[in-house]
Backbone bond lengths (Angstrom), bond angles and torsions (degrees), N, CA, C in turn:
res aa  C-N    CA-C-N  psi(-1)  N-CA   C-N-CA  omega(-1)  CA-C   N-CA-C  phi
1 M - - - 1.437 - - 1.529 106.91 -
2 A 1.295 116.51 135.88 1.454 121.82 -177.83 1.508 111.12 -82.97
3 R 1.329 115.26 133.45 1.449 120.77 172.68 1.495 109.39 -92.34
4 R 1.303 116.86 140.92 1.460 122.33 178.05 1.535 109.17 -121.43
5 Y 1.344 114.61 126.55 1.468 121.11 -179.46 1.530 111.15 -102.10
6 K 1.314 117.13 12.10 1.459 121.26 -170.15 1.527 115.08 -53.89
7 K 1.311 118.42 -35.32 1.469 122.85 -172.88 1.520 111.62 -63.52
8 D 1.313 117.35 -44.11 1.480 119.76 -174.35 1.548 111.44 -112.05
9 T 1.326 115.55 39.25 1.489 119.10 177.93 1.502 109.96 -80.49
10 P 1.336 117.17 129.17 1.465 117.84 178.34 1.520 112.22 -71.90
11 Q 1.347 115.61 155.40 1.439 120.41 -179.80 1.528 110.23 -71.03
12 Y 1.312 118.20 -31.71 1.451 124.46 -174.94 1.528 108.66 -133.84
13 F 1.318 116.75 131.26 1.481 120.84 178.46 1.541 107.02 -95.41
14 D 1.353 116.52 113.41 1.438 121.31 179.11 1.529 108.34 -95.42
15 Y 1.325 117.52 130.24 1.455 120.59 -177.63 1.541 111.02 -67.40
16 K 1.311 118.22 -18.51 1.460 121.22 178.54 1.538 114.13 -84.34
17 D 1.339 114.29 -13.89 1.459 119.05 -179.84 1.527 109.17 -89.86
18 V 1.309 115.30 81.04 1.460 122.77 -171.59 1.549 111.12 -66.86
19 K 1.312 116.56 -36.87 1.447 120.81 -178.60 1.556 111.91 -60.10
20 T 1.330 116.43 -40.35 1.461 120.05 179.95 1.532 109.22 -71.47
21 L 1.330 116.06 -42.06 1.482 119.26 -176.03 1.539 110.81 -66.02
22 Q 1.336 117.36 -33.13 1.453 118.64 -178.32 1.525 112.60 -67.23
23 R 1.330 117.89 -20.33 1.469 119.92 176.25 1.536 110.91 -65.76
24 F 1.325 117.77 -25.53 1.445 121.43 -175.78 1.543 112.61 -101.93
25 I 1.337 116.16 16.49 1.454 122.42 177.96 1.519 108.09 -118.84
26 N 1.343 118.06 132.29 1.437 120.51 179.70 1.534 113.46 -79.00
27 A 1.280 118.80 -175.77 1.476 124.38 -175.94 1.515 111.87 -65.67
28 Y 1.341 117.69 -22.94 1.463 121.70 -178.96 1.510 111.84 -93.37
29 G 1.324 118.10 0.83 1.458 120.80 178.24 1.522 114.48 90.45
30 Q 1.355 116.66 7.22 1.445 121.11 -178.22 1.529 110.63 -92.00
31 I 1.317 115.61 149.72 1.456 120.49 177.31 1.536 108.62 -73.65
32 E 1.337 116.00 131.09 1.475 120.30 179.62 1.492 110.70 -65.53
33 P 1.331 119.12 144.79 1.477 123.18 179.00 1.521 110.36 -70.94
34 A 1.322 114.27 158.93 1.490 121.44 -178.56 1.525 110.52 -61.07
35 A 1.301 117.55 -32.92 1.457 118.99 -179.75 1.548 111.71 -65.02
36 K 1.276 116.24 -28.53 1.483 120.69 -178.98 1.555 110.68 -88.41
37 T 1.341 117.02 -35.04 1.439 119.69 -177.61 1.521 112.94 -83.75
38 G 1.313 116.47 -23.13 1.476 121.45 -178.18 1.507 114.78 78.26
39 L 1.351 116.08 15.62 1.468 120.45 -179.79 1.536 109.70 -86.42
40 N 1.332 116.60 155.05 1.437 118.75 173.31 1.526 109.96 -82.86
41 T 1.290 118.56 178.09 1.468 122.07 -173.24 1.518 112.19 -60.70
42 R 1.328 117.41 -45.23 1.470 121.87 -179.06 1.527 110.86 -63.18
43 Q 1.322 116.34 -45.36 1.449 120.61 179.72 1.505 112.22 -63.95
44 Q 1.338 116.71 -41.18 1.459 121.53 179.57 1.527 111.22 -63.46
45 K 1.330 117.99 -41.32 1.430 123.56 177.47 1.551 110.70 -62.30
46 R 1.303 115.78 -45.56 1.480 119.98 178.74 1.497 111.01 -64.85
47 L 1.327 117.72 -37.00 1.444 122.08 176.13 1.494 111.25 -62.54
48 S 1.320 117.22 -46.57 1.474 121.45 -177.71 1.536 110.72 -64.86
49 V 1.340 117.40 -37.94 1.456 120.16 178.76 1.524 110.52 -66.41
50 A 1.339 117.13 -41.37 1.441 121.88 178.22 1.539 112.26 -62.84
51 I 1.347 115.78 -42.01 1.458 120.03 178.50 1.524 110.84 -66.18
52 K 1.321 116.89 -41.85 1.464 120.31 -179.98 1.521 111.61 -65.99
53 R 1.339 116.72 -36.01 1.484 119.61 177.09 1.517 109.54 -66.96
54 A 1.351 116.14 -41.96 1.458 118.78 -179.31 1.550 111.59 -66.91
55 R 1.319 116.69 -33.01 1.464 120.21 175.96 1.534 110.45 -67.04
56 H 1.325 115.08 -42.21 1.484 120.65 -178.05 1.528 110.27 -62.21
57 L 1.340 117.28 -36.36 1.438 122.07 -179.71 1.523 113.78 -88.67
58 A 1.343 116.30 8.12 1.468 123.46 178.81 1.531 114.02 64.74
59 L 1.343 116.10 27.85 1.449 120.25 173.19 1.511 110.87 -85.81
60 L 1.346 116.47 -27.68 1.451 123.41 175.61 1.510 108.60 -127.04
61 P 1.343 118.90 148.53 1.448 120.54 176.89 1.522 111.90 -77.58
62 F 1.331 118.26 153.67 1.432 122.49 176.46 1.522 110.31 -74.85
63 V 1.302 116.87 -35.17 1.450 122.59 179.23 1.545 108.85 -129.60
64 A 1.281 116.61 158.63 1.495 120.35 178.92 1.512 107.99 -72.44
65 T 1.305 115.27 142.94 1.474 120.28 176.66 1.511 109.42 -105.17
66 G 1.294 115.03 145.18 1.450 116.26 175.13 1.439 111.87 126.87
């Protein structure tokens, strides 16, 4: 069953807001697809850029630990 986060989607994805970004990452550390998040193409691209920036600055892990 697909989960949709459309209702509480932020207008801007900040790479420093780790708590928000973690909602869009699955248990394996992968970015959730747009079909599951309910974001449009532009929002999904901005989300992926923010997650990648956070990973590069070691705010988020590249892979899931555990």
